[in-house]
C-alpha positions, -999 to +999 in steps of 0.1 A: +702-317-011+693-295-041+717-264-044+698-233-048+713-211-072+689-182-074+704-148-069+684-122-053+687-087-057+706-077-025+735-101-035+767-094-051+769-106-086+794-101-118+786-074-142+793-096-170+764-117-161+740-087-167+753-072-198+720-077-217+704-056-187+722-026-190+708+008-195+702+016-231+671+039-243+642+045-219+608+032-229+590+055-252+556+047-240+537+075-221+526+066-185+487+052-187+460+074-175+441+070-147+404+053-151+372+056-131+382+029-104+418+027-106+449+046-104+480+040-121+518+047-107+552+040-125+585+042-114+609+068-127+624+050-157+586+041-170+599+004-170+572-006-144+535+003-141+511-007-110+475-006-115+456-003-082+419-004-073+407+028-053+412+012-020+450+001-026+445-034-038+467-040-067+449-053-101+478-054-119+514-050-129+527-041-163+563-041-177+572-020-205+580-042-239+616-035-235+621-026-199+656-047-201+664-018-224+659+008-199+673-006-163+693-033-154+672-062-138+687-056-107+672-025-104+638-038-106+639-041-068+636-008-065+614-001-094+584-022-086+582-006-049+583+030-066+556+020-090+536+003-063+540+033-037+530+057-063+501+041-074+491+038-039+493+075-032+474+084-063+447+057-050+446+077-015+444+110-030+413+099-050+397+079-023+398+111-004+380+137-029+356+110-035+341+109+001+332+147-004+310+163+020+300+138+048+274+162+058+258+157+023+254+118+032+217+108+036+211+094+073+204+059+078+167+047+081+158+039+114+163+004+127+128-009+135+144-038+156+159-015+182+145-021+216+126+012+229+130-001+267+135+028+286+174+032+295+185+039+331+216+052+337+231+018+347+219+005+312+240+038+296+270+032+319+270-008+305+264+001+270+296+031+269+316+006+287+313-021+261+316+003+232+350+017+248+362-018+255+353-025+217+372+004+205+401-004+225+404-036+211+399-023+174+426+005+182+450-022+194+446-046+166+449-013+143+482-005+158+497-039+154+485-040+116+496-007+106+531-007+125+542-042+122+563-051+089+545-078+069+564-101+043+549-121+012+568-145-010+552-158-047+542-190-051+569-196-078+595-185-054+610-157-076+599-127-055+598-116-019+584-084-003+582-065+026+558-039+033+552-013+065+527+016+076+510+013+042+542+012+017+565-012+002+598-010+018+619-038+005+618-060-028+641-090-037+637-104-073+654-133-084+680-121-108+686-149-130+647-154-133+643-117-141+669-121-168+647-139-192+614-148-177+585-141-199+565-106-193+532-127-181+547-145-157+571-120-141+539-096-139+519-125-123+544-131-097+549-092-091+514-086-086+510-119-064+533-104-037+520-067-040+485-082-032+495-102-003+515-073+013+484-051+009+462-077+020+483-084+054+486-046+060+454-034+056+434-033+090+397-036+094+378-008+077+358+004+112+358-009+145+328-034+148+310-052+179+273-055+191+276-026+214+289-002+188+261-014+165+239-008+190+251+028+198+253+034+159+215+023+156+205+046+187+224+075+172+207+070+136+173+078+151+174+109+176+138+108+183+138+073+191+169+081+216+151+106+233+123+084+241+148+056+255+163+081+279+129+095+288+132+130+271+103+124+249 
């Protein structure tokens, strides 16, 4: 059996093993600005920057050129989640602003495929019951997705992470690997785990189902809805 000599961020280690990673001077580079379709978050030291799309999915992780002169590699376990969560919060804020005034959104065109056969009271009750069932199923799945912790590990095996309620709550990085691994390799594995955590913790964007689709189609054309219920 091959002995696993990896050292993870929450294990004890001899201080002498990490002298090269001790704090020296912080990175001098200023934080990267956001661009049109992405937001950047950094940890307090500036050693780690995470770039996320406006929907919160990670585009890239960037390490400062001399990050090991800024923080001990054992502190990377906290720096990466800090940067990722900061970027996510910025993206959420930008997305909320981009929504604008919902009243200004153009109404959807009427769907010509909607059946205009008159609605009876029983028809309406069946439709509403079906919509309620689809909404209940969506809400149940949403609660499980949002509240349950999710975990991911990089294919290289050097990075593990846990997220819950839309935040990265725990990160574990192989200290020996982080001590000397090339930046592109580290950035790739860190980004891989952050993307997996986001994808596994992100619920469906909106409820869906045939009954909900039918109700939305009716609501998009009030005149047709009135005809179906015999009021026009």
